[in-house]
Each structure stands twice: as structure tokens, then as C-alpha cells.
N, C-alpha and C positions, 0 to 999 in steps of 0.2 A: 377498359377496352381490351378485347381478345387480342388486337393487332399489337397493341404494347406487350402484352404478356409473352406473345410468340417471340417479339425482340428481345425482350428481356431475358427470355429463357436461352437466347444464343450468347448471351453475355453483352449484348449491345444496351446502350442508354436512350431508351426513348424520351422524346420531350413532348409533352401534351400541350397543344397550343389551340384551343378554341377559338373560333374566329365568331361565334355567336353565342349568345346565352338564351336560354329557353324561357319563355314566360307564358304561363297557362292562362287561358282565357278565364274571365270571371264574368258571368257564372259560366259552367261547362256546358256546352252542347247537349241538347235533349234529343235521342233519336225520334224520327217520325214514327208515328203510330202502325205504320205498314213495314218497319223494319223487322226482320227474322233473324239477322246474324250481325254479328260485328266483324269488320276488316280491319286488322291494326297493321300498319306498316311501320310503327316505331314505338318504341317504349315510352316515349315522351307523351304518347296519346293515352296511355293505360290509366292515370288518375281520373281524367275525364270520363272515360269509359266505365271505370268502377262507381263513379258517382251517379251517373244517370242512366247506364244501359247495363248494369251487372245482371238482369235477366235473361241477357241474349248470350249465345254460344259465340265464342270469339275465333276467329281464323287468324292466326298470327304469322308475321312474314318470316321470323327467324327466332332461334332459340333463346335470345336475350329479351326479346319482346314478349315470347311465350312465358318464360320464367317470370317477368315482372307482372305479366297479365295473371298468372296463376297465384303469385305472392298476394296480390290485390284482390283474390277471390273471385276472379272471374272463371267462367266454365271455358277452358281452353280445349278445342276441338283437337282430338288425337290425329297425329299425322300430319299436322299443317306447319309444323315448326320448321321448314327448310331454312338454309343457311341465307337469310338475306336476300331472297330472290323474289321480288315483286312479280315477274312473270310466272313463276310457279305457283305464287299465291292466288294470282288471277286464274289460273287454269283450274286449282282446288275449287275456287268459288264457283266456276262455270259448272265444275262436276257436282258440285254438292246439292242437296234437296231444296235448300232455301233459295228463294228468288230475289228478294230485296234485303240488300246490305246496307248497313250505316258505317260509314268510313270516316270517323273524327281523325283529324290529322293536322299537319302544319298549314300555315297561310300560303304556302307555295306548293300546294299539291300537284303532282305531276298527273297526266290524264290518261297514262298507260292502261291502268286498270280499268278506268270507267270506260275505255273505248272497248276493252275486251269482253267486259260483262254485257255492254249495249249490244255487241254483235251477236252474242249468245242469248238475247232475249231478256236478259236479267236487268234489275235496276240497282243503282248504287247512289246512296244519299250521302253527300259529303257534308263536313262541317268543319270549322275551324276550332281545333282544340289548344293549340299552343302557336306561338310565334317565336321565329328565331331572329333575335334582334342583334344586329352586329355590335361587337364589342371589341376593345383594344386587346392585342395579344399579350399574353404574359411577359414580364419583363426577361424573365429567363430566355424565353424563345426569341425576342426581339434581340437581345445581346447576342445569342449564338448565331442569328442570322446576320446581323451586322458584321459579325467577326467571320463569317464564313466557316463556322465550325460544324455545321450540320452536314449529313451525308446523303440523307434520304428523307423526303417529304412526301407524305400521303394526302390525297385528296380525294374525299367521296362524294361531293356534290358541286354541280356548275357554280351554285351561288356562293359557297366557299370558296372555290378556285377564282370566282371572279373578285371576291373581298380580298383575298390573298395578293391578287395582281395589283389592285389598288394599293393596297399597303407598299408592296414591293417597288412599285414605281415612285411612290412618294419618298420611300425611305432610301432609294439608291441601293439595296441590298445587293452584294457580289453574289450570283447565283450560279456561275460558270462551273462550280465544282459539286453543285447539288443536284441529285437526281431525283425528278418528280414521278411519282407513280399516281396513277389515277383509275377511278372505278369504270370509265366509259370514255369514248372520243368526246363526248358533250362537256363531260368534266375538264378532258384536256384543252379543250379550245381555248379558253380564256388564258391559258397559261403559256400558249404556243410561241408568243413573240418575247418571253421574259429572259431567254438566254440560258435555261438550265443545261447543265452537262449532258442529260438525256431526258425525254419525256416518255415514260412507258405507260401502256395501257393494261390493266388486268385482262387476261383472257376471256373472262365472264363477269357479269355484272351480279357477282355473289360474294359474301362476305369472306368466303373460305378462299376463293380466286384472288380476293385483294390482300389477303394475308399473306398467301403465297408468292403474290408479286413484289410485296414489300419486303419480305424476308429474302427473295432471290436477289432484289437489287441492293440489299444491305450486304449480302454475302458477296456479291460480285465488288462492291466498294471496297470491302474489307480484304478481299484477295488482291485487289490492285494496290492498296497500301502496304500488304505485305510484301508483295513483289517489289515494289519500289525500294522497301526498306531492305531487303535483301540484296539488292543491286547495290545500294548506297555502301553495304558494309564489305561488299567483295573486292 
């Protein structure tokens, strides 16, 4: 995860705590006969796409998805690997020569891309390629949350934010010193009543904006800790 790498580069210690595990659909979905290109909004959909739609050019949402698609032998369309921005991906699909796109994705697919393509007179055929199934948090993360040892937490989807909220209410974790950073207002909504020290929203729904927001939050917390330590020693 590039966010963890960015924090690690600053000398901070990221704790990876997935709230779901990915389970591929078996058998993988097959593209309809009228599909002319792939839209890939997650690297999790790449195995299914490679298995059944390798003959189609692939428009990818971000560099991680594009890299996974290329490694799997898919024909990635140059210039489509913007940094995790579904809005930009939809715009590129609208401008593309193809009219009908096949979008294998998660069971909880958002409708933003569908609406954009439909408004432009294009077709989007969606299919479930994987499911994100709720799972228990890693013990390291649960212990750190229970002890109030974490400084910043990042949330990328409304569903994962809601799952975290359920865990937090059930466990009674102290969150008053924890800064939450979210990808969008929709992601922030399930977390609003949990009593975080602060709840921040990335300035744009992109991977790079989320990374910058996480790093800024981590640095602000570290600065506050350093200032507090200096005051105690004076």
C-alpha cells in the first residue's frame, strides 16, 4: 500500500488493518458479446478480467491497477492510469472510441461511472468479480486501538468506515486522541459520532490526495507530541 510506504518513509510506523477480505467469484464473470473494452476500478478485478476478457483493451483507474493488469497480460490503454480517480476514468471512457465497456468489480459497485457513461450515450456492462467479506481486525490493530496507541487512521470506503464504527462501538475503543482521515464526505459520515480527536476529509477523491492528507495528519500529530514533550522538559 503506497500510503503505508509514504508514512514509513517519514519514520512513522503504519499498522495495516483490513476490515474485509477479498473473495473471488467462481467462475469469473464473462464479458457480454458487445463489450469492446474493459473498465478496471480495482486491482482485485484483474484476475477475473485476465481469465475471461484478455482480448479487450483495459482502461485502469490508477497505477496499481494498471500495473496489476499489465502483469496479468492485459492490454492496458496508455494514459489511463490516473491516480485512483474514478471520475477521471469515466471521463476517459467517454472520450474513448469504444462504445460498450465491461466493468468487472466488487459486489458493492458504485453507480457514478455508469451514470456518466449513460449520459454520454455509452454502455456499461457490470458484473461481480469479487466480494469484500467482513473479517476480524488483526490482533495488533485491536490491541493498539484498545490501548489508545494509534495517532491517525485512514478510511477509503463508506462500507469499511461503517464496519469500523460497528467494531468501535462494540469494543468501546478510546478514540478521543485518534485523528481520522477519509477519502470523501460519504466515507466520513459513518464515523461522525465516534468521538475522534478530529475527522478530516481528503481534498479530492484521489489516491495522491488521500496520501497527502494522511501524511499531513501524521505530521501534525507528531508536531503536537514534540511540542508537548518540549514543554514538559522546560
